[in-house]
N, C-alpha and C positions, 0 to 999 in steps of 0.2 A: 028174254034178257036174262042173262046169268049173273047172280050176285052171290059171292062166298066171302063172308066175313073174315075167314082165316087167310085169305089170300092177299098179297100186296098188289095185285093187278086185277082190275075188273074190266071185262070185255063185254061190250054190248053187242051180242050175237046179231041182233037185227040190223044194226048198223054195219057190220063187218062184211066186206065183199070178198074176202079170201085173196087179197092182192099179195099177201106174204111179205110185204116190206117190213113188217115187224119181226117176222121170223128171222129175216136176215140181219136185222139190227140187234137182236139179243145175242150178246157175246156168251151167254151161259146156255144157250140153245134150250130155253124153257118154254117156248112157244111152238106149237105145230098145227097143221091143218086138222080140223076135226072131221069126223067122218059124218057127223050130223049136217043136215041142210036147213038153213034158216028159212023164214017166211018169204024171202026174195029169191030163193033157189041157189044160194052160195053156200060153200062150206066155209064157215067161219073159223077163225084161229081159236085155240084152246091153250090155256096156261097150265103147264104141269111143272110143279116144284116139290117133289116128295122130299127133298134133302134140304129145303129152305135155303137155296142158293141165291135168290133173287136180291139184287142190291138195290132196288128201287132207282136205278140210274135214269130212268124215263125214255130212254132211246126207243123203246117200242111205241110209246105214245107219241112221242115227236115225229116218229116216220109214218105214223098212220094218217093217210089223207082223209079218212072218213071221221075221224075224232071218235073212234070206237073204243079206245083204251083210256082207262083211269089208273094212275099209279099212286099208292099210298106208301107212306113211309112209317 
């Protein structure tokens, strides 16, 4: 499980199945498939926001069928 206090989004890598619905939902293109493989054999999504562009819109979390994303404001 990845937790980074500085981010607005937390992704539970063990729950993520890499369906990429959240990637398509993010209007800022801040989510991408990871090269890592989780314990279930999936490539989870990772959040990359070096310029602090995330608006905490929650579209990524809403679109996640596995409830693997939490958004903080």
